[in-house]
C-alpha positions as CSV (number, residue, x, y, z in Angstrom):
1,H,2.7,-8.9,-7.7
2,V,5.9,-10.2,-6.2
3,Q,6.2,-13.7,-4.7
4,L,9.0,-14.5,-2.3
5,V,10.1,-17.9,-1.1
6,E,12.7,-18.3,1.7
7,S,14.9,-21.3,2.3
8,G,18.1,-22.2,4.2
9,G,16.9,-22.1,7.8
10,G,17.5,-24.8,10.3
11,S,19.0,-25.6,13.6
12,V,22.6,-24.7,14.4
13,Q,24.8,-24.5,17.4
14,A,26.0,-21.2,18.8
15,G,29.0,-20.0,16.8
16,G,27.8,-21.6,13.6
17,S,26.7,-20.1,10.3
18,L,23.7,-20.3,8.0
19,R,23.0,-18.8,4.6
20,L,19.4,-17.9,3.9
21,S,18.1,-17.5,0.4
22,C,14.9,-15.8,-0.9
23,E,13.9,-16.5,-4.5
24,A,11.6,-13.8,-5.9
25,S,9.2,-14.1,-8.9
26,R,10.7,-10.7,-9.7
27,F,12.4,-8.0,-7.9
28,P,10.2,-4.8,-7.5
29,E,11.0,-1.9,-9.8
30,S,12.4,-0.1,-6.7
31,G,14.9,-2.9,-6.3
32,C,14.4,-2.6,-2.6
33,V,14.5,-5.9,-0.7
34,A,15.2,-6.8,2.9
35,W,15.4,-9.4,5.7
36,F,13.3,-9.2,8.8
37,R,13.0,-11.6,11.7
38,Q,10.5,-12.3,14.4
39,A,11.1,-14.2,17.6
40,P,8.2,-15.6,19.7
41,G,6.4,-12.9,21.6
42,K,8.4,-10.1,19.9
43,Q,7.7,-7.7,17.2
44,R,9.1,-8.2,13.7
45,E,12.4,-6.3,13.3
46,G,14.5,-5.3,10.4
47,V,17.7,-7.2,10.0
48,A,19.2,-5.8,6.7
49,M,18.1,-3.9,3.6
50,I,19.6,-3.6,0.2
51,D,18.8,-1.1,-2.4
52,A,18.6,-1.2,-6.2
53,H,22.3,-0.6,-6.6
54,G,23.3,-3.2,-4.0
55,T,24.1,-0.9,-1.2
56,P,23.2,-2.5,2.1
57,N,22.2,-1.3,5.5
58,Y,22.0,-3.3,8.7
59,A,20.5,-3.3,12.2
60,L,23.4,-1.9,14.2
61,A,23.7,-4.9,16.5
62,L,24.0,-7.3,13.6
63,R,26.3,-5.6,11.0
64,D,29.4,-7.4,12.2
65,R,27.9,-10.9,11.8
66,F,25.3,-10.7,9.0
67,T,25.8,-9.9,5.3
68,I,23.0,-9.2,2.8
69,S,23.5,-9.6,-0.9
70,K,21.4,-10.2,-4.0
71,D,21.8,-11.7,-7.4
72,N,19.6,-9.9,-9.9
73,D,20.1,-12.5,-12.6
74,K,18.9,-15.2,-10.3
75,R,16.3,-13.0,-8.6
76,T,17.6,-14.2,-5.3
77,L,18.3,-12.4,-2.0
78,Y,20.7,-13.8,0.5
79,L,21.6,-13.4,4.1
80,Q,24.9,-14.9,5.4
81,M,24.8,-15.2,9.1
82,N,27.9,-16.0,11.0
83,D,28.8,-16.5,14.7
84,L,25.1,-17.2,15.4
85,K,23.8,-16.7,19.0
86,P,20.8,-18.1,20.8
87,E,19.2,-14.6,20.6
88,D,19.2,-14.9,16.8
89,T,16.6,-17.6,17.1
90,A,13.6,-16.4,15.1
91,K,11.6,-16.8,11.9
92,Y,13.3,-14.9,9.1
93,Y,11.3,-13.2,6.4
94,C,12.3,-11.6,3.2
95,A,10.4,-8.6,2.0
96,A,10.1,-6.3,-1.0
97,A,9.1,-2.7,-1.3
98,T,7.3,-1.5,-4.5
99,S,8.1,2.1,-4.2
100,S,11.3,3.3,-2.6
101,S,14.3,5.5,-3.3
102,D,17.7,4.0,-2.7
103,Y,18.1,6.1,0.5
104,A,14.6,5.4,1.8
105,C,15.2,1.7,1.1
106,R,18.3,1.6,3.2
107,M,16.5,3.5,6.0
108,S,13.4,1.2,5.9
109,T,13.4,-0.7,9.1
110,R,9.7,-0.9,9.7
111,P,7.6,-3.8,8.3
112,A,5.0,-1.3,7.1
113,D,7.6,0.0,4.6
114,F,7.4,-3.3,2.7
115,D,4.6,-4.5,0.5
116,Y,5.4,-8.2,-0.2
117,W,6.5,-10.9,2.2
118,G,7.6,-14.5,2.1
119,Q,6.3,-17.2,4.4
120,G,9.5,-17.2,6.5
121,T,12.2,-19.7,7.4
122,Q,12.9,-20.8,10.9
123,V,16.4,-20.4,12.4
124,T,17.0,-22.0,15.8
125,V,20.4,-21.5,17.6
126,S,21.2,-23.5,20.7
């Protein structure tokens, strides 16, 4: 079982930055972890994924502003968000997949591809 706890959310003005963290009880053997977000009334959407070797992939519209990274020693996943916009307002979740190849991990944009979820951290941009 993998437990995930997000932190770092908050309220920020447009153009500002936030760094989200997700501490894991352990990373899955696949090494595949990701960030998703869900705005009120909208479906949960993939933001960024990172595979066992640290290769990331991003939602196309976000790749110029968001950076995903992880520290295996600290069992922590990060999401650096710059130049935030009001449309980035959402609850941000980290997720882990128990079984995934590196390629599949990077292509995993659906919530159903992930087995473990944190409780989320709210990001509000005004």
